[in-house]
C-alpha positions as CSV (number, residue, x, y, z in Angstrom):
1,M,-18.6,-4.4,-8.3
2,P,-16.5,-2.1,-6.0
3,R,-13.6,-0.3,-7.6
4,L,-10.5,1.0,-5.9
5,I,-7.8,3.2,-7.4
6,L,-4.4,3.4,-5.7
7,L,-2.2,6.4,-6.6
8,R,1.3,7.1,-5.3
9,H,2.1,10.8,-5.3
10,G,4.1,12.4,-8.1
11,E,7.8,13.1,-7.9
12,S,8.6,15.3,-4.9
13,V,11.4,17.8,-4.4
14,W,13.2,15.4,-2.1
15,N,12.7,12.4,-4.4
16,K,14.6,14.3,-7.0
17,K,17.4,15.1,-4.5
18,N,17.5,11.5,-3.4
19,L,16.8,12.3,0.2
20,F,15.0,10.2,2.8
21,T,11.7,12.0,3.1
22,G,9.2,10.1,5.4
23,W,6.9,12.5,7.2
24,T,8.8,15.6,6.1
25,D,6.3,17.7,4.2
26,V,7.8,18.6,0.8
27,D,6.0,19.6,-2.3
28,L,6.0,18.2,-5.9
29,T,8.5,19.0,-8.6
30,E,7.3,20.4,-11.8
31,D,7.5,16.9,-13.3
32,G,5.6,15.6,-10.3
33,R,2.8,18.1,-11.0
34,K,2.6,17.0,-14.6
35,Q,2.5,13.4,-13.4
36,G,-0.5,14.1,-11.2
37,W,-2.3,15.8,-14.1
38,A,-1.5,12.9,-16.4
39,A,-3.0,10.5,-13.9
40,G,-6.3,12.3,-14.1
41,E,-6.2,12.3,-17.9
42,A,-5.5,8.6,-18.0
43,L,-8.4,7.8,-15.7
44,A,-10.8,10.0,-17.6
45,A,-9.8,8.5,-20.9
46,E,-11.0,5.1,-19.7
47,D,-14.1,6.6,-18.0
48,I,-12.8,5.5,-14.5
49,R,-14.3,8.2,-12.3
50,P,-13.8,8.2,-8.5
51,T,-16.7,9.2,-6.3
52,V,-14.8,9.6,-2.9
53,C,-11.2,10.2,-2.1
54,F,-8.7,9.5,0.7
55,T,-5.3,10.9,1.1
56,S,-2.6,11.5,3.7
57,V,-1.9,14.8,5.5
58,L,1.3,15.4,3.5
59,T,1.4,18.0,0.7
60,R,2.9,15.8,-2.0
61,A,-0.1,13.3,-1.8
62,I,-2.7,16.1,-1.4
63,R,-1.5,18.1,-4.4
64,T,-1.2,15.0,-6.5
65,L,-4.9,14.3,-5.7
66,W,-5.9,17.9,-6.5
67,L,-4.2,17.7,-9.9
68,T,-5.7,14.3,-10.7
69,L,-9.2,15.5,-9.8
70,D,-8.7,18.8,-11.6
71,A,-7.7,17.0,-14.8
72,M,-11.0,15.0,-14.5
73,N,-13.1,18.1,-13.6
74,R,-13.9,16.4,-10.3
75,M,-12.4,18.7,-7.7
76,W,-15.8,18.8,-6.0
77,L,-15.5,15.2,-4.7
78,P,-15.4,14.6,-0.9
79,V,-11.9,14.1,0.4
80,T,-10.8,12.5,3.7
81,R,-7.2,13.3,4.9
82,D,-5.8,11.1,7.5
83,W,-2.3,10.7,9.0
84,R,-2.6,6.9,9.0
85,L,-2.1,7.1,5.2
86,N,1.2,8.9,5.6
87,E,4.5,7.6,4.3
88,R,6.6,5.4,6.5
89,H,8.5,7.5,9.1
90,Y,12.2,7.3,8.4
91,G,13.3,8.5,11.8
92,A,16.7,10.2,12.1
93,L,17.4,9.4,8.4
94,Q,14.9,12.1,7.2
95,G,16.6,14.8,5.3
96,L,19.8,12.8,4.6
97,N,21.0,11.8,1.2
98,K,20.7,8.1,0.5
99,D,23.9,7.7,-1.4
100,E,25.9,9.7,1.2
101,K,24.5,7.6,4.0
102,A,25.4,4.4,2.1
103,K,29.0,5.6,1.9
104,E,29.0,6.3,5.7
105,V,27.4,3.1,7.0
106,G,27.5,0.7,4.0
107,E,25.1,0.0,1.2
108,E,23.9,-3.2,3.0
109,Q,22.8,-1.3,6.1
110,V,20.9,1.3,4.1
111,H,19.3,-1.5,2.1
112,I,18.1,-3.1,5.3
113,W,16.7,0.2,6.6
114,R,14.9,0.8,3.3
115,R,13.8,-2.7,2.2
116,S,13.5,-5.0,5.3
117,Y,10.0,-5.6,6.6
118,D,10.7,-5.3,10.4
119,V,13.9,-3.3,10.9
120,P,13.4,0.4,11.6
121,P,16.0,3.2,11.0
122,P,17.4,5.0,14.0
123,E,14.6,6.9,15.8
124,L,14.4,10.7,16.3
125,H,14.9,12.1,19.8
126,P,11.6,13.3,21.1
127,D,13.1,16.8,21.4
128,D,14.1,16.9,17.8
129,E,12.1,19.5,15.9
130,R,11.3,16.9,13.2
131,A,9.4,14.8,15.7
132,P,5.7,14.8,14.6
133,H,4.3,15.7,18.0
134,H,5.8,19.2,17.5
135,E,3.6,19.8,14.4
136,E,0.1,21.4,14.5
137,R,-1.3,19.0,12.0
138,Y,-0.9,16.1,14.5
139,K,-2.2,17.9,17.5
140,A,-5.4,15.8,17.6
141,V,-3.4,12.5,17.4
142,P,-2.5,10.9,20.7
143,Q,1.2,11.4,21.2
144,N,1.9,7.8,21.9
145,S,0.5,7.0,18.4
146,L,3.0,9.2,16.7
147,P,6.2,7.5,15.6
148,L,9.8,8.5,16.0
149,T,10.7,5.9,13.4
150,E,9.0,3.1,11.6
151,C,9.7,-0.1,9.8
152,L,7.4,-1.2,7.0
153,K,5.5,-3.5,9.5
154,D,4.8,-0.5,11.7
155,T,3.4,1.4,8.7
156,V,1.2,-1.5,7.7
157,D,-0.1,-1.9,11.3
158,R,-1.2,1.8,11.4
159,C,-2.7,1.8,8.0
160,M,-4.9,-1.4,8.4
161,P,-7.4,0.0,10.9
162,F,-8.1,2.9,8.5
163,W,-8.4,0.5,5.6
164,H,-10.8,-1.8,7.4
165,G,-12.8,1.2,8.7
166,P,-13.6,4.2,6.5
167,I,-12.1,2.9,3.2
168,A,-13.7,-0.5,3.4
169,S,-17.0,1.1,4.4
170,A,-17.0,3.4,1.4
171,L,-16.2,0.5,-1.0
172,K,-18.9,-1.7,0.4
173,G,-21.3,1.3,0.1
174,G,-20.7,1.2,-3.7
175,E,-18.3,4.1,-4.0
176,T,-15.4,4.2,-6.4
177,V,-12.5,5.0,-4.1
178,L,-9.3,6.9,-5.0
179,I,-6.5,6.8,-2.5
180,S,-3.6,9.2,-3.1
181,A,-0.8,8.2,-0.7
182,H,2.8,6.9,-0.6
183,G,4.8,3.9,-1.5
184,N,4.8,2.3,1.9
185,S,1.3,3.0,3.0
186,L,0.1,1.7,-0.4
187,R,2.3,-1.4,0.2
188,G,0.2,-2.0,3.3
189,I,-3.0,-1.9,1.4
190,A,-1.5,-4.2,-1.4
191,M,-0.4,-6.7,1.3
192,E,-4.0,-6.9,2.5
193,L,-5.6,-7.0,-1.0
194,D,-3.3,-9.4,-2.7
195,S,-2.1,-11.4,0.3
196,V,1.5,-10.4,-0.5
197,P,3.9,-12.0,2.1
198,P,6.2,-9.9,4.2
199,D,9.4,-11.1,2.4
200,V,7.9,-10.1,-1.0
201,I,6.1,-6.8,-0.2
202,P,9.4,-4.7,-0.1
203,H,9.9,-5.6,-3.7
204,V,6.6,-4.1,-4.8
205,E,7.2,-0.7,-6.4
206,F,4.6,2.0,-7.0
207,P,5.5,4.3,-9.9
208,Y,5.0,8.1,-9.6
209,A,1.3,8.9,-10.1
210,V,0.3,6.0,-12.3
211,P,-3.1,4.8,-11.2
212,L,-3.4,1.1,-10.1
213,V,-7.1,0.1,-10.5
214,Y,-8.6,-2.9,-8.6
215,E,-11.9,-4.5,-9.5
216,L,-13.1,-6.1,-6.2
217,D,-15.8,-8.6,-5.3
218,E,-18.4,-8.0,-2.6
219,D,-15.9,-9.2,0.0
220,L,-13.3,-6.7,-1.3
221,K,-11.2,-9.4,-2.8
222,P,-9.4,-8.6,-6.1
223,V,-11.0,-9.9,-9.3
224,E,-8.6,-7.9,-11.4
225,S,-5.9,-5.3,-11.1
226,R,-4.1,-3.2,-13.7
227,Y,-2.2,0.0,-14.1
228,V,-3.9,2.7,-16.2
229,G,-1.4,4.5,-18.4
230,G,1.6,2.3,-17.6
231,S,2.9,-1.3,-18.0
232,H,4.3,-1.7,-14.5
233,K,4.1,-4.9,-12.6
234,T,1.1,-5.1,-10.2
235,P,1.5,-6.4,-6.6
236,A,-0.2,-9.6,-7.7
237,Q,2.3,-10.0,-10.5
238,V,5.3,-9.4,-8.2
239,K,3.9,-12.0,-5.8
240,A,3.4,-14.5,-8.6
241,E,7.0,-14.1,-9.8
242,A,8.6,-14.3,-6.3
């Protein structure tokens, strides 16, 4: 039976400061590092041991994965890093304080930018130094594939080919897959797995570094899902209550 572990990164420096982060590469706080380590301890305690790993190209997800694997003495596992697992790109909002922006434009507008399915924030100008095509880590990605802003739908659309490709292939090959990524890229995977509709998926929350384990059938359909080391609502439970 294929097994999948979804893991949001631990608390980042900008999470703590309440800033829009998106593709900005920030590291974990000390609490975030402890959360990553605790995730590994929780998985090891239940003898849930990944055999292959996938993560984004952003430090907060990569370091969370390192800490989780270190706590399990499994840092030797193969890891694939891919930009398609990145967080949603928050465009021109990146680096801004969420509360201060709400005072400027209204809480309703910020809520729409953060929680609507298909309304993106204002985009970056291509000349803005924050635009991803200026970064070395994306030099192999076609420029027309790199966003200047994204809504959740855009994030889901870029994640799904990677899910149906390398990740699905690993699962069907009998691997236990660990994905260390971000709230919105993980929402895309949860939409696919649990058939969560677009109006419900923005309400699915992934806690910092608490592993969500799926037992899947041979068609990669969920048989069971549960959090390890936490009592948070799974995407399937949020869907059922909607």
